[in-house]
C-alpha positions as CSV (number, residue, x, y, z in Angstrom):
1,M,0.0,0.0,0.0
2,P,1.5,3.4,-0.9
3,I,2.1,5.9,1.8
4,L,0.6,9.4,1.3
5,E,2.7,12.2,2.8
6,L,0.8,15.3,4.0
7,T,1.8,18.4,6.0
8,D,0.3,19.1,9.4
9,E,-1.9,21.7,7.8
10,Q,-3.2,19.4,5.3
11,V,-4.1,16.7,7.9
12,V,-5.8,19.3,10.0
13,E,-7.8,20.5,6.9
14,L,-8.8,16.9,6.2
15,V,-10.0,16.3,9.8
16,K,-12.1,19.6,9.6
17,Q,-13.9,18.0,6.7
18,L,-15.1,15.1,8.7
19,P,-18.5,15.0,10.4
20,P,-18.1,16.2,14.0
21,E,-18.5,12.7,15.6
22,H,-15.7,11.6,13.3
23,Q,-13.6,14.6,14.2
24,R,-14.1,13.7,17.9
25,A,-13.0,10.1,17.4
26,A,-9.9,11.3,15.5
27,L,-9.0,13.6,18.4
28,L,-9.6,11.0,21.0
29,A,-7.3,8.5,19.1
30,L,-4.6,11.1,18.8
31,A,-5.0,12.1,22.6
32,A,-4.7,8.4,23.6
33,G,-1.5,8.0,21.6
34,A,-0.2,11.2,23.1
35,T,-1.0,9.9,26.7
36,Q,0.9,6.7,26.1
37,Q,3.9,8.5,24.8
38,R,3.8,10.8,27.8
39,E,3.6,7.7,30.2
40,Q,6.6,6.2,28.3
41,R,8.6,9.4,28.6
42,M,7.8,9.7,32.4
43,K,8.9,6.2,33.0
44,Y,12.1,6.7,31.1
45,A,12.8,10.1,33.1
46,E,12.1,8.3,36.4
47,E,14.6,5.6,35.5
48,Q,17.2,8.2,34.7
49,L,16.6,10.1,37.9
50,R,17.0,6.8,39.9
51,R,20.1,6.1,38.0
52,A,21.5,9.5,38.8
53,C,20.5,9.0,42.6
54,T,22.3,5.7,42.8
55,E,25.4,7.4,41.3
56,R,25.2,9.9,44.0
57,R,24.5,7.4,46.8
58,L,20.9,8.8,47.2
59,D,17.6,6.9,47.6
60,W,14.9,8.4,45.3
61,D,12.3,6.5,47.3
62,K,13.3,8.0,50.6
63,M,13.7,11.6,49.3
64,S,11.1,14.2,50.1
65,E,9.4,16.1,47.3
66,A,11.6,19.1,48.1
67,E,14.8,16.8,47.9
68,R,13.8,15.5,44.6
69,E,13.0,19.0,43.2
70,A,16.4,20.2,44.3
71,L,18.1,17.1,42.8
72,V,16.4,17.9,39.4
73,D,17.3,21.6,39.7
74,D,20.9,20.6,40.3
75,L,21.0,18.2,37.4
76,M,19.5,20.8,35.1
77,H,22.1,23.5,36.1
78,E,25.4,22.0,34.7
79,D,27.2,25.2,35.7
80,R,27.1,24.3,39.4
81,P,27.7,21.1,41.2
82,C,25.0,18.7,42.3
83,R,24.6,18.2,46.0
84,Q,26.1,14.9,47.2
């Protein structure tokens, strides 16, 4: 089966031509995919944070929300050292 390549704008215009109930179904299908991708990204991010904690001899599960936020802040600012 050939693959049709469309721009984002063309896809939006095609969806706008659908009856309202089909537009809603298309949007729900896209939203479901986005939710799944978000969950995968969050799982990956947590795995990376846990790895960073292990490298720093920290326990992610025992850290308070404030401690977690401080760690993430430190990791995001490479110009200053992370707390050990």
